[in-house]
C-alpha positions as CSV (number, residue, x, y, z in Angstrom):
1,M,20.9,-3.1,26.0
2,R,23.3,-0.6,26.5
3,Q,26.6,-0.5,24.2
4,D,29.7,1.1,25.0
5,R,31.1,3.7,22.3
6,E,34.4,1.7,22.4
7,S,34.4,-1.8,21.5
8,P,36.1,-4.1,24.0
9,A,39.0,-6.3,22.8
10,W,38.8,-9.0,25.0
11,S,38.8,-11.9,22.6
12,T,41.8,-10.7,20.2
13,L,43.8,-13.5,19.4
14,L,47.5,-12.7,20.4
15,E,50.2,-14.7,18.6
16,L,52.7,-15.4,21.2
17,D,53.9,-19.0,20.1
18,D,55.6,-17.5,17.0
19,R,57.7,-14.8,18.7
20,P,61.3,-15.1,19.5
21,E,62.4,-16.6,22.5
22,G,62.1,-14.1,25.6
23,P,60.6,-13.2,28.9
24,L,56.8,-13.8,28.5
25,H,56.0,-10.1,29.5
26,R,58.2,-8.7,26.4
27,R,56.6,-11.3,24.1
28,L,53.0,-10.5,25.4
29,C,54.0,-6.5,24.8
30,G,55.4,-7.3,21.4
31,A,52.0,-9.1,20.5
32,L,49.8,-6.4,21.8
33,R,51.8,-3.7,19.8
34,S,51.3,-5.5,16.6
35,A,47.7,-6.0,17.4
36,V,47.5,-2.4,17.8
37,V,49.8,-0.9,14.9
38,G,48.0,-3.7,12.5
39,G,44.4,-2.3,13.2
40,R,43.3,-5.9,15.0
41,I,42.7,-3.7,18.0
42,A,41.0,-0.4,17.1
43,P,41.7,3.0,19.0
44,G,39.5,3.4,21.9
45,S,39.2,-0.3,22.5
46,A,39.3,-1.8,26.1
47,L,41.6,-4.4,27.2
48,P,40.9,-7.2,29.5
49,P,41.7,-6.6,33.1
50,S,44.8,-8.0,34.1
51,R,43.6,-10.8,36.1
52,V,41.2,-12.1,33.1
53,L,44.2,-12.2,30.6
54,A,46.4,-13.6,33.3
55,A,43.9,-16.5,33.5
56,D,43.5,-16.7,29.7
57,L,47.3,-17.0,28.9
58,G,48.2,-18.9,32.2
59,C,50.4,-16.9,33.6
60,S,50.7,-14.2,36.9
61,R,48.9,-11.1,37.0
62,W,52.7,-9.7,36.9
63,V,53.2,-10.4,33.2
64,I,50.3,-8.6,32.4
65,T,50.8,-5.5,34.3
66,E,54.4,-5.0,33.1
67,A,53.3,-5.4,29.5
68,Y,50.8,-2.8,30.0
69,T,53.0,-0.6,31.9
70,Q,55.5,-0.8,28.9
71,L,52.9,-0.1,26.3
72,I,51.6,3.0,28.3
73,A,54.8,4.5,28.4
74,E,55.3,3.8,24.6
75,G,52.2,5.9,24.1
76,Y,50.2,3.0,22.6
77,L,47.9,2.4,25.6
78,E,46.3,4.7,28.4
79,A,44.8,4.2,31.8
80,R,42.3,6.1,33.6
81,S,41.4,5.6,37.3
82,G,38.2,3.8,37.7
83,S,38.4,2.8,33.8
84,A,39.7,0.1,31.7
85,T,43.0,0.2,29.8
86,R,42.2,1.3,26.3
87,V,44.1,2.1,23.1
88,R,45.0,5.4,22.7
89,A,42.9,7.2,20.0
90,T,46.3,8.8,18.7
91,A,48.4,5.2,19.1
92,V,48.5,4.7,15.3
93,P,49.1,7.7,13.2
94,D,46.8,8.3,9.9
95,Q,48.9,6.3,7.2
96,R,46.9,8.2,4.1
97,R,49.3,10.6,2.3
98,P,48.8,14.1,3.0
99,H,47.9,15.1,-0.3
100,A,45.2,12.4,-0.9
101,K,41.5,14.0,-0.3
102,P,38.9,11.8,0.2
103,R,36.0,12.0,-2.0
104,V,32.9,13.5,-0.7
105,A,29.6,12.9,-2.0
106,A,26.9,15.1,-1.6
107,P,24.8,14.3,1.1
108,V,21.4,12.6,0.2
109,E,18.3,14.4,1.7
110,F,15.5,12.6,-0.3
111,E,15.7,9.1,-2.0
112,M,13.2,8.3,-4.6
113,L,14.4,5.0,-5.5
114,P,12.1,2.2,-6.6
115,G,11.9,-1.1,-4.9
116,M,11.8,0.0,-1.3
117,P,8.7,-0.4,1.0
118,D,8.0,2.2,3.6
119,L,10.5,1.0,6.2
120,R,9.0,3.0,8.8
121,A,5.9,1.4,9.0
122,F,7.3,-2.0,9.8
123,P,5.2,-3.6,12.4
124,R,7.7,-4.0,14.9
125,K,5.8,-4.6,17.8
126,R,3.7,-7.4,16.3
127,W,6.6,-8.9,14.5
128,A,8.6,-9.3,18.0
129,D,5.4,-10.7,19.6
130,A,5.2,-13.2,16.8
131,V,8.9,-13.9,17.3
132,R,8.3,-13.9,21.2
133,E,5.7,-16.6,20.6
134,V,7.4,-19.1,18.3
135,T,10.6,-18.6,20.4
136,A,8.7,-19.7,23.8
137,S,6.5,-22.5,22.3
138,I,9.2,-23.7,19.4
139,A,9.8,-27.7,19.7
140,S,13.3,-28.7,20.5
141,S,13.5,-30.5,17.2
142,D,12.8,-27.6,15.4
143,L,15.9,-25.8,16.8
144,G,18.1,-28.4,14.7
145,Y,19.0,-28.2,11.0
146,P,16.2,-26.8,8.9
147,D,14.3,-28.6,6.4
148,V,15.9,-27.3,3.1
149,L,11.9,-27.0,1.5
150,G,10.8,-24.7,4.3
151,H,9.2,-25.2,7.6
152,P,6.0,-27.3,6.9
153,R,3.9,-25.2,9.3
154,L,4.7,-22.0,7.0
155,R,4.3,-23.6,3.9
156,E,0.9,-24.8,4.6
157,R,-0.1,-21.4,5.7
158,L,1.6,-19.7,3.0
159,A,-0.2,-22.1,0.2
160,A,-3.7,-21.3,1.7
161,Y,-2.9,-17.4,1.6
162,L,-1.9,-17.8,-1.9
163,V,-5.1,-19.5,-3.0
164,R,-7.2,-17.4,-1.0
165,G,-5.5,-14.0,-1.7
166,R,-4.0,-14.3,-5.0
167,G,-6.1,-16.9,-6.7
168,A,-3.4,-19.3,-7.3
169,V,-3.3,-23.0,-7.4
170,A,-1.1,-24.2,-4.3
171,S,-0.4,-26.7,-1.9
172,A,2.4,-27.3,0.6
173,D,3.8,-30.3,-1.5
174,D,4.7,-28.0,-4.2
175,L,5.9,-24.9,-2.5
176,V,9.3,-24.4,-1.3
177,V,10.5,-21.4,0.9
178,C,13.4,-19.5,-0.4
179,N,15.3,-16.4,0.4
180,G,13.4,-13.9,-1.9
181,T,12.4,-13.7,-5.5
182,L,15.8,-13.6,-7.0
183,D,16.9,-16.5,-4.8
184,G,13.5,-18.5,-6.5
185,V,14.6,-17.6,-10.0
186,V,18.1,-18.9,-9.7
187,R,16.8,-22.3,-8.3
188,M,14.2,-22.5,-11.1
189,C,16.8,-21.7,-13.9
190,R,19.1,-24.4,-12.3
191,V,16.4,-26.9,-12.7
192,L,15.6,-25.6,-16.3
193,R,19.3,-26.2,-17.3
194,S,19.3,-29.4,-16.1
195,A,16.4,-30.3,-18.4
196,G,18.0,-28.9,-21.3
197,H,17.0,-25.4,-21.4
198,T,19.7,-22.8,-22.9
199,H,17.9,-19.5,-22.9
200,V,15.3,-17.6,-20.7
201,A,13.2,-14.7,-21.8
202,V,13.5,-11.5,-19.7
203,E,11.4,-8.3,-19.5
204,D,13.2,-5.3,-21.1
205,P,13.4,-3.0,-19.6
206,G,13.5,-4.9,-16.3
207,W,15.4,-5.7,-13.0
208,S,19.0,-5.7,-14.2
209,R,19.9,-8.3,-11.5
210,L,17.3,-11.0,-12.8
211,S,19.1,-11.1,-16.3
212,S,22.5,-11.5,-14.4
213,A,21.3,-14.3,-12.1
214,V,20.1,-16.0,-15.3
215,S,23.5,-15.6,-17.0
216,A,25.3,-16.8,-13.4
217,V,23.3,-20.1,-13.6
218,G,24.6,-20.7,-17.1
219,L,21.6,-19.7,-19.3
220,T,21.3,-16.9,-21.9
221,P,18.9,-14.2,-21.1
222,V,16.9,-13.0,-24.0
223,P,15.4,-9.5,-23.7
224,V,11.9,-9.3,-25.0
225,A,10.3,-5.7,-25.1
226,V,7.1,-4.4,-23.1
227,D,4.8,-2.1,-24.3
228,R,1.6,-0.7,-22.6
229,D,-0.2,-4.1,-22.3
230,G,2.7,-5.9,-21.2
231,L,5.3,-8.5,-22.6
232,R,5.4,-8.5,-26.4
233,I,4.5,-12.1,-26.8
234,D,4.8,-11.6,-30.7
235,R,8.6,-10.8,-29.7
236,L,8.7,-13.9,-27.3
237,R,7.7,-16.1,-30.0
238,A,10.5,-14.8,-32.6
239,S,13.2,-16.6,-30.3
240,S,12.8,-20.1,-31.4
241,R,15.4,-21.5,-29.0
242,T,13.7,-19.6,-25.9
243,R,11.2,-22.0,-24.0
244,A,11.0,-20.4,-20.5
245,V,10.5,-16.6,-19.6
246,V,10.3,-14.6,-16.3
247,V,7.5,-12.0,-16.3
248,A,5.9,-9.8,-13.8
249,P,2.3,-9.8,-14.8
250,A,0.4,-7.9,-12.3
251,H,2.9,-4.9,-12.1
252,Q,5.9,-5.1,-14.2
253,F,9.1,-3.4,-12.9
254,P,9.9,-0.5,-14.0
255,T,7.4,0.2,-16.5
256,G,4.4,-0.4,-14.0
257,T,2.5,-1.9,-16.7
258,V,-0.1,-4.8,-16.3
259,L,-0.2,-7.7,-18.5
260,S,-3.4,-7.5,-20.4
261,P,-6.1,-10.4,-20.3
262,A,-5.2,-10.8,-24.0
263,R,-1.6,-11.0,-23.3
264,R,-2.0,-13.4,-20.6
265,A,-4.2,-15.6,-22.8
266,E,-1.2,-15.7,-25.6
267,L,1.3,-16.3,-22.9
268,L,-0.3,-19.3,-22.1
269,D,-0.7,-20.4,-25.4
270,W,2.8,-19.9,-26.1
271,A,3.9,-22.1,-23.2
272,R,1.9,-24.8,-24.4
273,E,2.9,-24.6,-27.9
274,V,6.7,-24.9,-27.1
275,D,6.2,-27.0,-24.0
276,G,7.7,-24.5,-22.1
277,L,7.6,-22.5,-18.6
278,V,6.4,-19.1,-17.6
279,L,8.2,-18.1,-14.1
280,E,5.6,-15.6,-12.9
281,D,7.3,-13.0,-10.4
282,D,4.3,-12.0,-8.3
283,Y,5.8,-8.4,-8.2
284,D,3.7,-6.0,-6.2
285,A,0.8,-7.8,-6.8
286,E,-0.9,-6.4,-3.3
287,F,-0.8,-3.1,-3.9
288,R,-3.2,-2.0,-6.6
289,Y,-5.2,1.3,-6.4
290,D,-7.8,2.0,-9.1
291,R,-9.5,-1.2,-9.2
292,R,-9.1,-4.6,-7.6
293,P,-6.0,-6.6,-7.7
294,V,-5.7,-9.0,-10.4
295,G,-5.1,-12.7,-9.6
296,T,-2.0,-14.9,-10.7
297,V,-1.5,-16.3,-14.3
298,Q,-0.5,-19.4,-12.2
299,G,-4.1,-19.8,-11.3
300,M,-5.0,-20.0,-15.1
301,D,-2.5,-22.5,-15.6
302,S,-0.7,-24.3,-12.8
303,A,1.0,-26.8,-15.1
304,R,2.7,-23.9,-17.1
305,V,3.4,-21.4,-14.7
306,A,5.5,-21.4,-11.6
307,L,4.6,-18.5,-9.1
308,M,7.1,-16.7,-7.1
309,G,7.2,-14.0,-4.2
310,S,8.5,-12.6,-1.3
311,L,8.1,-10.1,1.8
312,S,10.7,-7.9,0.5
313,K,7.9,-5.5,-1.0
314,T,5.4,-6.2,1.6
315,L,7.2,-6.3,4.8
316,S,10.9,-5.9,4.6
317,P,13.8,-7.0,2.3
318,A,15.7,-7.9,5.4
319,L,13.5,-10.6,6.1
320,R,14.9,-12.6,3.1
321,I,11.5,-14.7,2.7
322,G,10.3,-15.7,-0.4
323,W,8.5,-18.6,-2.0
324,V,8.2,-20.6,-5.1
325,V,5.1,-22.8,-6.1
326,A,6.3,-25.1,-8.8
327,P,4.2,-27.1,-11.4
328,P,3.6,-30.6,-10.4
329,R,6.3,-31.6,-13.7
330,W,8.9,-29.5,-12.0
331,A,8.4,-29.6,-8.2
332,E,10.4,-32.8,-7.5
333,A,13.4,-31.4,-9.5
334,M,13.2,-28.5,-7.1
335,H,12.9,-30.5,-4.2
336,E,16.1,-32.4,-5.2
337,A,17.8,-29.4,-6.2
338,A,17.2,-27.9,-2.7
339,V,19.5,-30.1,-1.1
340,A,22.5,-27.6,-1.5
341,V,20.6,-24.7,-0.3
342,T,20.0,-22.4,2.9
343,P,16.5,-21.8,3.6
344,P,15.5,-18.8,5.7
345,P,16.0,-19.1,9.6
346,V,13.6,-21.2,11.2
347,I,12.2,-18.6,13.7
348,D,11.6,-16.1,10.9
349,Q,9.5,-18.6,9.2
350,L,7.4,-19.5,12.0
351,A,7.2,-15.8,13.0
352,F,5.6,-15.2,9.4
353,A,3.5,-18.3,9.7
354,A,2.0,-16.8,13.2
355,F,1.6,-13.3,11.3
356,L,-0.6,-15.0,8.9
357,D,-2.5,-17.1,11.5
358,A,-3.3,-13.9,13.5
359,G,-4.5,-12.1,10.4
360,W,-1.6,-9.4,11.1
361,Y,-0.5,-9.9,7.4
362,D,-3.6,-9.1,6.0
363,G,-4.3,-6.3,8.0
364,H,-0.8,-4.9,7.1
365,L,-1.3,-5.0,3.6
366,R,-4.6,-3.3,4.1
367,A,-3.1,-0.4,5.9
368,S,-0.2,-0.1,3.4
369,R,-2.5,0.0,0.3
370,L,-4.0,2.9,2.1
371,R,-0.8,4.7,2.9
372,Y,0.8,4.2,-0.5
373,R,-2.4,5.1,-2.2
374,S,-2.7,8.6,-0.2
375,R,1.3,8.9,-1.0
376,R,0.8,8.3,-4.6
377,D,-2.1,10.8,-4.8
378,L,0.0,13.4,-3.0
379,L,2.8,12.9,-5.3
380,L,0.7,13.2,-8.7
381,A,-0.5,16.6,-7.2
382,E,2.9,17.8,-6.5
383,L,4.2,16.6,-10.1
384,A,1.2,18.0,-11.8
385,S,1.8,21.5,-10.1
386,A,5.5,21.6,-10.5
387,L,5.9,20.0,-13.9
388,P,2.8,20.4,-15.8
389,G,2.3,18.4,-19.0
390,L,5.1,16.1,-18.3
391,E,3.5,12.3,-18.8
392,I,3.1,9.9,-15.9
393,S,2.7,6.3,-16.4
394,G,2.6,2.9,-14.3
395,A,0.9,4.9,-11.1
396,A,-2.0,2.2,-10.9
397,A,0.0,0.1,-8.8
398,G,3.0,-0.4,-6.4
399,F,5.0,2.3,-4.9
400,H,6.7,3.9,-8.1
401,L,5.9,5.5,-11.4
402,L,7.5,7.0,-14.7
403,L,8.0,10.3,-15.2
404,H,8.6,10.7,-19.0
405,L,10.7,13.5,-20.0
406,D,10.1,15.3,-23.4
407,G,13.6,15.5,-25.4
408,R,16.6,14.5,-23.8
409,G,18.7,14.6,-20.7
410,A,17.3,11.9,-18.1
411,A,20.9,11.3,-17.0
412,R,21.5,15.0,-16.7
413,V,18.5,15.3,-14.5
414,V,19.6,12.5,-12.6
415,H,23.0,14.4,-11.9
416,R,21.6,17.7,-11.1
417,A,19.2,16.3,-8.6
418,A,22.2,14.6,-7.1
419,R,23.5,17.7,-6.4
420,R,20.4,19.0,-4.8
421,G,20.2,15.9,-2.4
422,L,17.7,14.1,-4.4
423,R,18.8,10.3,-5.4
424,L,16.8,9.3,-8.7
425,V,17.3,6.7,-11.4
426,D,17.1,6.9,-15.1
427,L,15.0,4.5,-16.9
428,D,17.8,3.4,-19.1
429,E,19.5,1.9,-16.3
430,Y,17.2,-1.0,-16.5
431,R,17.3,-1.4,-20.3
432,M,19.0,-4.1,-21.7
433,G,20.1,-2.7,-24.9
434,A,22.6,-0.5,-25.7
435,R,20.8,2.1,-27.1
436,P,18.9,4.4,-24.9
437,G,14.9,4.5,-25.0
438,P,12.5,7.5,-24.7
439,P,14.0,9.7,-21.8
440,A,12.0,8.8,-18.4
441,L,12.8,8.7,-14.5
442,V,11.6,6.0,-12.2
443,L,10.3,7.6,-9.1
444,G,9.9,5.4,-6.0
445,Y,7.8,6.9,-3.1
446,G,7.6,3.6,-1.0
447,N,10.1,4.6,1.4
448,L,9.5,8.6,1.3
449,S,7.3,10.4,4.1
450,D,4.5,12.2,3.1
451,A,5.9,15.2,4.4
452,A,9.0,14.9,2.1
453,V,7.2,14.6,-1.0
454,P,6.6,18.7,-1.7
455,E,10.3,19.3,-0.7
456,A,11.5,16.5,-3.3
457,V,9.4,17.2,-5.9
458,G,10.5,21.1,-5.7
459,R,13.9,19.7,-6.2
460,L,13.3,17.5,-8.9
461,S,11.4,20.5,-11.0
462,E,14.7,22.4,-10.2
463,A,16.7,19.9,-11.4
464,V,14.5,19.4,-14.7
465,R,14.6,23.3,-15.3
466,T,18.3,23.4,-14.9
467,A,18.7,20.3,-17.5
468,G,17.2,22.5,-20.1
469,I,14.2,20.0,-20.6
470,S,11.0,21.4,-21.9
471,R,7.9,21.1,-19.3
472,T,5.3,21.1,-21.9
473,R,4.4,18.5,-24.6
474,E,4.5,19.6,-28.1
């Protein structure tokens, strides 16, 4: 659908009743003038034809043409033959002070931010086909207010997928469709608070918005360290007031570690001992390259683990579709708490259900795994060539990795890279403690094209070199 460069202003509210007494054309002229000067009608906007505005205001066309003519004479409007009457581009002078210079950020040519999938690979045609199919066949009743727990059809299909593809224990009755993983965490934390919980453990380093969400609900986030085997269960046990923890066992963000089998067993033992709950964030679980994907912890003990996931990393964060599979003990409370929430749009839910039914989601995941693995291998080769000797970790899954920097200066590298059009993230951005840890960069490659990898690594290498960081390990 073609869209004009200038926006029409046909629906602008004109405040005529509050104006002083006088001829209608003068009152209309003043109202239009105020709307232009106040910025409610943007420069270049097309005003309605005189007959249309006259019908809306219940007056003669003469009133409209007189007001337009006056504002054209004053320089607020302009009229061209064969075109609509428009607001003149220079109708309102720039109100900024002459000496104020806007800050111009360096243009970003390459982004290596973590957590973003390959948006170019979104299956547009198949998603459009799914939306078209469900829109044509949707029942009239489904166009009313949505089920706050999620559409039953999606809950059934999604539960079946989680059992088949993730080794989970799930049924439609225990599954709630939400607006993403963070929304699922917030809902579970509200239920935990109602049950008397006061503290929730989170991984450190970890997703900063997660701890903020825990705090916003009224609970205290407790940072627990992560090492090469995942969450430190001994540190978790040390917090006597904590009986709930949010953990990403399949691929921890941002370190990329996988919770070891021994730690998984320890985590479940802890949950049973304290009568607690594990909130499993199934982050990046579908993308594991060097061996088969690991199953969920929830599948090992569905009574102690709530499983959470979303489409943000597999399809697109714009869809805002996620899910929570709560243990039976917590499912009823989750259902009661869902009364005051808004689920994702029903048509999107049904489109995803159709996507699952057709096998398109599985096919998309297979293609994505191949694409990300190939891009990861290319990135590793370029890093080894440009920055030999620097340690890399967390590359076995997902679409980000850690580049460990000898000495200090991760923040300097980020700054110098930004000056070269490359956006990076310092690992310290994800630490909860005030003290910085060993310097490292979190390099995301999900939304970076294959063709851009060599140039992006070249600029990264320049930033590392100019930051004065040694390229070889001592």
